[in-house]
C-alpha positions in Angstrom: 71.5 -13.3 25.0 69.1 -14.1 27.8 67.1 -11.0 26.9 65.9 -12.7 23.7 64.0 -15.4 25.6 60.2 -15.3 25.2 59.7 -14.9 29.0 58.5 -11.8 30.7 57.2 -8.5 29.3 58.2 -7.9 25.7 60.1 -11.1 25.6 62.7 -10.0 28.1 63.8 -11.6 31.3 63.8 -9.6 34.4 67.1 -8.6 36.0 66.4 -11.0 38.9 65.8 -13.9 36.5 69.1 -13.1 34.7 70.9 -13.0 38.0 69.3 -16.3 39.2 70.3 -18.0 36.0 73.9 -16.7 36.2 74.1 -17.8 39.9 72.8 -21.3 39.2 75.2 -21.8 36.3 78.1 -20.7 38.7 76.9 -23.1 41.4 76.7 -26.0 38.9 80.1 -25.1 37.3 81.7 -24.9 40.8 80.3 -28.3 41.7 81.6 -29.8 38.4 85.0 -28.3 39.0 85.1 -29.6 42.6 84.3 -33.1 41.3 86.9 -32.7 38.5 84.2 -33.0 35.8 84.0 -31.0 32.6 82.8 -27.5 33.6 81.4 -26.8 30.1 78.2 -28.8 30.8 76.6 -27.2 27.7 78.8 -29.4 25.6 77.9 -32.6 27.3 75.6 -35.1 25.5 72.4 -35.9 27.3 73.9 -39.0 28.9 76.8 -37.0 30.4 74.5 -34.1 31.4 72.1 -36.6 33.1 75.0 -38.1 35.0 76.3 -34.7 36.1 72.8 -33.5 37.2 72.1 -36.8 39.0 75.2 -36.5 41.2 74.7 -32.7 41.7 71.1 -33.2 42.9 72.3 -35.9 45.3 75.5 -34.3 46.6 75.4 -30.5 46.2 75.7 -28.4 49.4 75.5 -24.7 50.1 78.7 -22.9 51.1 77.7 -23.5 54.8 77.8 -27.2 54.1 74.0 -27.6 54.4 71.9 -29.3 51.8 70.1 -27.0 49.4 66.4 -26.5 50.1 63.7 -27.9 47.9 62.9 -24.5 46.4 66.6 -23.9 45.8 67.1 -27.2 43.9 64.0 -26.6 41.8 65.1 -23.0 41.1 68.6 -24.2 40.1 67.1 -26.7 37.7 64.8 -24.0 36.2 67.8 -21.7 35.8 70.0 -24.3 34.2 67.1 -25.1 31.9 66.8 -21.5 30.9 70.6 -21.3 30.3 70.7 -24.5 28.2 67.8 -23.2 26.0 69.6 -20.0 24.9 70.2 -19.7 21.2 72.0 -21.3 19.4 71.4 -24.4 21.5 68.7 -26.9 20.6 65.6 -26.9 22.8 65.9 -29.1 25.9 63.6 -29.5 28.9 65.5 -30.7 32.0 62.3 -31.6 33.8 60.5 -33.5 31.0 63.1 -35.0 28.7 62.9 -38.8 28.9 66.7 -39.2 28.6 67.1 -37.1 31.7 64.6 -39.1 33.7 67.1 -40.5 36.2 68.4 -37.0 37.0 64.9 -36.0 37.8 64.4 -39.1 39.9 67.6 -38.1 41.8 66.1 -34.7 42.4 62.8 -36.2 43.6 64.8 -38.4 46.0 66.9 -35.5 47.3 63.6 -33.6 48.0 62.1 -36.6 49.7 65.2 -36.9 51.9 64.9 -33.2 52.8 61.2 -33.6 53.7 62.0 -36.7 55.8 64.6 -34.8 57.8 62.0 -32.1 58.4 63.6 -29.6 56.2 60.5 -27.8 55.2 60.1 -24.4 53.5 62.6 -21.7 54.4 60.9 -19.4 56.9 60.5 -15.9 55.4 61.6 -12.9 57.4 59.0 -10.3 58.1 59.3 -7.2 55.8 60.6 -4.0 57.5 58.1 -1.2 57.1 59.2 2.3 56.1 58.1 3.6 59.5 60.3 1.1 61.4 62.9 2.4 63.8 66.1 2.6 61.7 68.4 3.1 64.7 68.7 -0.6 65.3 72.3 -1.8 64.7 71.6 -5.5 64.5 71.8 -6.6 60.8 69.7 -9.8 61.6 
């Protein structure tokens, strides 16, 4: 299970990390399904995985149709990496494996394209203090 990973306190992943991993796997599986590619990417050889990741990084869109942000793409890669390194799978580093280099070049190109379009970091909303007026009905 994910909880056996050496990350975090006592070798356990936080609930948020587990959820992020599960969400990234779903995003990638949904993309593969949409493209009529094998959804069981864990079973792909490195060449097939590289091809799938390359096209995902270049083409993937949010539900709204917008491109994923730089931080989202990097987070998805990290989460997929975590998923692919769960036992009994062999260790694999999506960001450093030389056989996956062209997938990482596609990720870098997608990030460059975002930056050229002016898609910078996602603005963070200001935290609501505990003393804030709670009568506001506007959820935004």
